[in-house]
N, C-alpha and C positions, 0 to 999 in steps of 0.2 A: 250771064244772068246777073242782075244787080244784087248787091249784098242783102238788101232788105227782102228780096224775093227768096233768097236762100234761107234766111231766118224764118220767114213765114212758113215755108215748106217744112222746116224742122219743127216748128211749134205745132202745126196741124198734124204732122206725121207722128210726133210724140204723143199728142193727145189721143189720136186714133189707136196707137199701139198700146197705150195705157188702158184704154177702154177694152180692146181685145184681150189684153192680159187679165183684166178683171173678169171678163166673161168666161175666158178659157180656164181660169183657176179652178173652177168646179169640175171641169171635164178632163183637162190634161194639165196638171200643175207644172210639169216640166216645160211645156210650151209657154206657159204664162211667165215663168222665170226667164225664158229666152227672150221674150218681148221686153221685159224690164231691163235686162242686160243690154239689149240693143239700144234702147232709149238712152241708157246711161252712156254708152259708147258714142252715140250721136252727139250728145251734149258735151262730152269730154273732148271730142275731136274738133267740134266747131267753136269751142270757147276761144275768143279773140286773145285773151291773155296768154293762153297756152300757145296759140299760133305765133304771137310776138316773141315768146321765149324760144320757140324752136327756131325762128328766123335769126336770132342773135348768134 
């Protein structure tokens, strides 16, 4: 999969998870926090600067 495709999936997935997190915050706050933490992990792992540091 090309790099731009991966980035697009991450952007759309993060937006969907944020929306679900907001909606679930009123019903199950712990699930909402789980979504936010997952989005943070997705962006942390896919950051190119971090990837380049790990490869060094």
